[in-house]
Each structure stands twice: as C-alpha cells, then as structure tokens.
C-alpha positions in Angstrom: 27.1 -22.6 -4.9 26.1 -19.4 -6.6 24.2 -17.4 -4.0 23.1 -13.8 -4.5 25.4 -11.3 -2.8 22.4 -9.6 -1.2 21.4 -12.8 0.5 24.9 -13.5 1.9 24.8 -10.2 3.8 21.5 -11.0 5.6 20.9 -12.5 9.0 17.7 -14.5 9.6 14.8 -12.7 11.3 14.8 -13.7 14.9 11.4 -13.6 16.6 10.8 -13.5 20.4 12.2 -16.5 22.2 9.6 -19.3 22.3 8.3 -20.3 25.8 9.2 -24.0 25.2 12.8 -23.0 24.3 13.3 -21.1 27.6 11.8 -24.0 29.5 14.2 -26.4 27.9 17.2 -24.2 28.5 16.6 -23.4 32.1 14.2 -26.1 33.3 11.5 -23.6 34.2 7.9 -24.7 34.7 6.3 -21.2 34.4 7.3 -18.7 31.8 5.6 -15.4 30.8 6.3 -14.2 27.3 6.1 -10.5 26.8 8.2 -10.3 23.7 6.2 -10.7 20.5 3.3 -8.2 20.9 0.7 -11.0 21.1 -2.7 -10.7 22.5 -2.6 -11.9 26.2 -6.3 -12.8 25.9 -5.6 -15.1 23.0 -8.8 -15.7 21.0 -12.5 -15.4 21.6 -14.9 -18.3 22.1 -16.4 -17.5 18.7 -13.1 -18.0 17.0 -12.5 -21.2 18.8 -15.8 -22.5 17.6 -15.0 -21.5 14.0 -11.7 -23.2 14.2 -13.3 -26.4 15.5 -15.9 -26.4 12.8 -13.3 -25.7 10.1 -11.1 -28.7 10.9 -13.3 -31.1 8.8 -12.1 -29.1 5.7 -8.4 -29.4 6.1 -8.1 -32.4 3.8 -8.8 -30.0 0.9 -6.9 -26.9 -0.3 -8.3 -23.6 1.0 -10.0 -21.1 -1.2 -7.0 -19.6 -2.9 -8.9 -16.3 -3.6 -10.2 -16.1 0.0 -13.6 -15.1 -1.2 -15.5 -15.3 2.1 -12.6 -13.6 4.0 -12.4 -10.8 1.5 -16.2 -10.4 1.7 -15.9 -10.1 5.5 -13.1 -7.5 5.3 -15.0 -5.7 2.5 -18.1 -5.4 4.7 -16.0 -4.3 7.8 -14.1 -1.6 6.0 -16.8 -0.7 3.3 -14.4 -1.3 0.4 -14.8 -3.4 -2.7 -13.2 -6.9 -2.5 -11.2 -6.2 -5.6 -9.1 -3.8 -3.5 -8.1 -6.5 -0.9 -5.2 -8.9 -1.0 -4.8 -11.5 1.7 -1.5 -12.8 3.0 0.3 -15.2 5.3 0.4 -12.5 7.9 0.9 -8.9 6.9 4.6 -9.7 6.7 3.8 -11.7 3.5 2.2 -8.6 2.0 5.2 -6.4 2.8 7.5 -8.8 0.9 5.1 -8.9 -2.0 5.0 -5.1 -2.2 8.8 -5.0 -2.3 8.8 -7.6 -5.1 6.4 -5.7 -7.3 8.3 -2.4 -6.7 12.0 -3.2 -6.8 13.5 -4.4 -10.1 17.2 -3.6 -10.0 20.1 -2.7 -7.6 19.7 1.0 -8.2 16.2 1.0 -6.9 15.7 2.6 -3.5 13.3 1.8 -0.6 12.9 4.5 2.0 12.0 3.9 5.6 12.8 5.3 9.0 15.4 4.5 11.6 13.9 2.4 14.4 11.2 1.0 12.2 10.1 -2.6 11.6 13.1 -4.7 10.9 11.4 -6.5 8.0 11.5 -3.4 5.8 15.3 -3.7 5.7 15.3 -7.5 5.3 13.0 -7.5 2.2 14.9 -4.6 0.6 18.3 -6.1 1.0 17.0 -9.6 0.0 16.0 -8.1 -3.4 19.4 -6.4 -3.8 17.9 -2.9 -3.6 19.2 0.1 -1.7 17.8 0.8 1.7 17.5 4.5 2.4 17.2 4.9 6.2 16.2 8.3 7.4 17.0 9.5 10.9 14.2 9.2 13.5 12.9 12.3 15.2 12.5 11.5 18.9 12.1 7.8 18.0 9.4 8.6 15.5 9.3 8.9 11.7 10.6 12.2 10.4 8.3 12.6 7.4 10.1 15.7 6.3 13.4 13.8 6.2 11.7 11.0 4.3 10.4 13.5 1.7 14.0 14.9 1.3 15.3 11.3 0.8 13.1 10.7 -2.3 15.0 10.5 -5.6 14.3 9.4 -9.1 15.3 5.9 -8.0 12.8 5.7 -5.1 10.3 3.0 -5.7 8.8 2.2 -2.3 8.3 3.9 1.1 7.4 2.1 4.3 5.6 3.9 7.2 4.6 2.0 10.3 1.9 3.8 12.3 1.8 3.0 15.2 5.5 2.2 14.8 7.2 -1.0 15.9 9.4 -1.2 18.1 9.0 2.4 19.4 5.2 2.6 19.7 5.2 6.1 18.4 2.2 7.5 16.5 1.9 10.1 13.7 -1.2 12.2 13.5 -3.4 11.2 10.6 -3.3 14.8 9.3 0.5 14.6 9.2 0.5 11.4 7.2 -2.1 12.7 4.8 0.0 15.8 4.2 3.0 13.6 3.5 1.1 11.5 1.0 0.0 14.6 -0.8 3.7 15.5 -1.5 4.9 12.0 -2.6 5.1 11.5 -6.4 2.2 9.2 -7.4 4.7 6.8 -9.1 6.1 5.7 -5.7 4.1 3.2 -3.7 3.6 4.2 -0.1 2.9 1.4 2.4 1.1 2.5 5.5 1.7 -0.5 7.9 -1.1 -0.5 10.4 -0.5 -3.7 12.3 -1.6 -2.1 15.6 -4.3 0.2 14.3 -7.1 -1.5 16.2 -5.7 -0.3 19.5 -6.5 3.3 18.3 -10.2 2.6 17.8 -9.9 4.3 14.4 -9.5 1.3 12.2 -11.5 2.8 9.3 -10.3 6.4 9.4 -7.5 6.1 6.8 -9.3 3.8 4.4 -11.0 6.7 2.6 -7.6 8.0 1.5 -7.4 5.2 -1.0 -9.9 7.0 -3.1 -7.5 9.9 -3.5 -4.1 8.1 -3.5 -3.7 5.3 -6.1 -0.2 4.7 -4.8 -1.2 4.1 -1.2 -1.3 0.5 0.3 -2.6 0.0 3.8 -1.6 -3.3 5.5 -3.3 -4.9 8.5 -3.0 -8.1 10.5 -5.1 -10.4 12.6 -2.0 -11.3 14.8 -2.3 -8.5 17.4 -5.7 -7.3 18.6 -7.5 -10.3 17.2 -5.2 -12.8 18.7 -4.5 -15.0 15.7 -0.6 -14.7 15.6 -0.2 -18.5 15.4 -2.4 -18.7 12.3 -0.6 -16.1 10.2 -3.3 -14.1 8.4 -3.1 -10.5 7.2 -4.3 -8.3 4.4 -3.8 -5.1 2.4 -6.2 -2.6 0.9 -5.1 -0.8 -2.1 -6.1 0.3 -5.6 -7.4 -2.6 -7.7 -4.4 -2.2 -9.9 -1.9 -2.8 -7.1 -4.0 -5.6 -5.7 -3.9 -7.3 -9.2 -0.1 -7.1 -9.2 0.1 -8.5 -5.7 -2.2 -11.4 -6.6 0.0 -12.2 -9.7 3.0 -13.1 -7.5 1.6 -14.3 -4.2 1.9 -18.0 -3.4 -1.2 -20.0 -4.2 -3.2 -20.8 -1.1 -1.1 -18.5 1.0 -3.7 -18.2 3.8 -4.8 -21.6 5.1 -8.3 -22.8 5.5 -8.4 -22.6 9.3 -6.8 -19.2 9.3 -9.5 -17.9 6.9 -12.3 -19.3 9.0 -10.8 -17.9 12.2 -10.3 -14.4 10.7 -13.9 -14.2 9.5 -15.1 -15.1 13.0 -12.7 -12.6 14.6 -14.0 -9.7 12.5 -17.5 -10.5 13.6 -16.7 -10.5 17.3 -16.7 -6.8 18.2 -17.1 -7.6 21.9 -13.8 -9.5 22.1 -12.0 -6.8 20.2 -13.2 -4.2 22.6 -12.2 -6.4 25.5 -8.7 -6.7 24.0 -8.4 -3.0 23.5 -9.5 -2.3 27.1 -7.1 -4.9 28.5 -4.3 -3.3 26.5 -5.2 0.2 27.7 -5.2 -0.9 31.3 -2.0 -2.9 31.0 -0.2 0.0 29.3 -1.1 2.3 32.1 0.0 -0.4 34.6 3.4 -0.7 33.1 4.0 3.0 32.6 3.1 3.6 36.3 5.4 0.8 37.2 8.3 2.3 35.2 7.8 5.7 36.7 7.9 4.1 40.2 11.2 2.5 39.3 12.6 5.7 37.8 12.9 4.2 34.3 12.3 6.4 31.2 10.1 4.9 28.5 8.7 5.9 25.1 5.0 6.7 25.2 3.3 4.0 23.2 0.1 3.8 21.1 0.4 0.0 20.5 0.3 -3.2 22.6 3.9 -2.9 23.8 6.2 -0.3 25.3 10.0 0.4 25.0 11.7 1.0 28.4 15.2 2.4 28.9 17.5 0.5 31.2 21.3 0.4 31.8 22.9 -2.7 30.3 19.8 -4.0 28.5 21.5 -7.3 27.5 22.3 -8.0 31.2 18.7 -7.2 32.3 17.3 -9.3 29.5 19.3 -12.3 30.6 18.4 -11.8 34.2 14.7 -11.6 33.4 15.0 -14.9 31.4 16.3 -16.6 34.5 13.2 -15.4 36.3 11.0 -16.8 33.6 10.2 -13.6 31.7 10.8 -13.2 28.0 11.0 -9.6 26.7 12.5 -8.3 23.5 15.9 -6.7 23.0 15.7 -4.1 20.2 18.1 -2.2 18.0 17.8 1.0 20.1 20.5 2.0 22.6 19.6 0.9 26.1 16.0 -0.1 25.4 14.0 -3.3 25.9 10.5 -3.8 24.3 7.9 -5.2 26.6 4.6 -6.5 25.3 1.5 -5.8 27.3 0.3 -8.8 29.3 -2.6 -9.5 31.6 -2.9 -7.7 34.9 -1.3 -10.6 36.7 1.5 -11.0 34.2 2.3 -7.3 34.2 2.4 -7.3 38.0 4.7 -10.3 38.1 7.0 -8.8 35.5 7.3 -5.5 37.3 8.2 -7.3 40.5 10.9 -9.3 38.6 12.2 -6.2 36.9 12.6 -4.5 40.3 14.6 -7.4 41.6 17.0 -7.5 38.6 17.6 -3.8 38.7 19.0 -3.9 42.2 
C-alpha cells in the first residue's frame, strides 16, 4: 500500500485509560478516573433535560450549520455568528486549522515543549515541520517562539492554560506576543480550560485587532460534555469561512448541539463546577505538600505532580483502582481534579504506593 511517510511515523493518540478497561483487566468493582480532565460533577439537570428532549430528533441529520448553537455562543460572547465555527470537540477545530494553513513539507508549525500532544500529531500528519521551542519553567517561552518564526512559519499554537502543565500566561504577555507576530501567520489561542479562570470573555475583544487570531474553546471540561464532543472557535469571518469549507458535514451531532445550548444557559452549574475545581485543586496541593511531593502550580482542572519512577507509581495506582495520566515530562504524573471524596481517596492511595 502507498501510505504517506508522515503517517507511518505517527503513533495513535492515547487517551486516559477507560474505567471499563481497568475493570476488565483487574476485576475491580470501583474505579476512580482522574486522567482525562473531565468534570467530576458531570452535567447539570438542565443539560440532562435538554438531552432527553432532543432524543426524538435523532432520526434526522442535525443542523449542519449549527444555527441555534452559534446563536447561543454569539449571545454569550457578544460576537457575530459569522465568526464562529463549531467542531466535534475543539480538537476537530485544531486539525482544521492545520489543514487550512499547511500546504507543503517546508511549511512550519510552531508550538512549545510540554504543550498539547495534538499539535504535534496534526502537524506531522500533514507532513509539515514541527518547530518545538523549549519551555520556560514548564510554560510557553513566547520570546523563544518569536525567534522561531521564519518565512516558512504558517501556524502557531498556544495553549493557555496549558495542558499538561497547567501553567498560565498573563493576558498582557499574550497580547504583546500577538502584536509582534506577522499578520500572515495564524495564531491559535487554545483556551480549553478558560472557564476555570472566570475570564471567559476577556480575550475575545482581541479578535477586532488581530485578523490572524483564532480562539478555540470546548464544552468538554467545565461544562461536562466530554462524551458528546462539541467545541468551537471564534475568529475573523474570513478564517471561519475557510474552516467551514473543509469541515465534515454534520460534524456536531444533534444531541451535542442541544446539550451545549443548555450548558451555556446554566450559569449556576458552571459556577458550581468552578468552585468544585478550586476547592479540589487546593485539596490536592495541600496533600502533595504533606507528602513532600513537588508539583507545578495549575490554573486548570488538573495538576502535574513529580514522583520518582512515575511508571511504577502509575501501575501501582491502577491496582488500587485509580487511573491517572502519565505525561511526556520527566518524573511527572498528571492528576485531574475529582470530587472531595475522590481526591481524599486518591491521596490515601498515593501515600500507600509511595511507601
């Protein structure tokens, strides 16, 4: 078979181990998953009701243009619907952005060390050159990223807050960076975790100044819709038009659209999720300090903790029914924030496996 060389060099993306898989492997009845940055509160009652009501419509194709969902996002962010593109999770949008930017093997995509693994996957899948700049204390070094720009640079990815480190760049720092990037280069500001900052609308106004900026968001984290796969981007109408030319028809299903609309309207649940995360993050950081474990301060719904022999600790935690996430950072595991009881049980298990 004639398979592209760039595809042959890739390994499939591996998400957090499913609960059912660990139950099958070890015969466990109770498993706590703290691996995929999901919302431990799941979804609100309003979303559940919207899902139930939408079931009657699954015999027909969804609205391919996502009119009502775009209207809801438009109202929430005070932007015109023509600037919005919906996707099968924000991951879908990231891939589409790479496809409209990268045309040949000499094209370059710039992103940071210790950034979201999908940036590398979509770049290499298209046969482009990944330019990975060294991280600065586990965070993006924007000065290094500016220096990495060449005439071949077509796309820049910035995750803020960053996954898997949880680090956060100040808005003023990102703004200054955007001001120095040539307008011909698309800059993606990946804000999958922005709701946890309570500043979800702060950067949207930048779109009026930077036509090359694309902001991506997801309903998978704070809104609890990870299983429905729905995300979106906000950009210039020109970039949105290009994205819509190549996205799959009906890429966001009917139930997902209905659930996302209901989620946006439920501010009480969002604030409850933010508070749960804030309290859980404090609980885990206090627990790590008590165990003498270094960690990277996080602004997201997960935290990276440093341990000796992380692969050994990971396997030991699995045997106790706790799924966490190994990451490509030396001696670190990434832990998603759970409920108070889940966090307590995890810290107890971690203490036992560290002995």
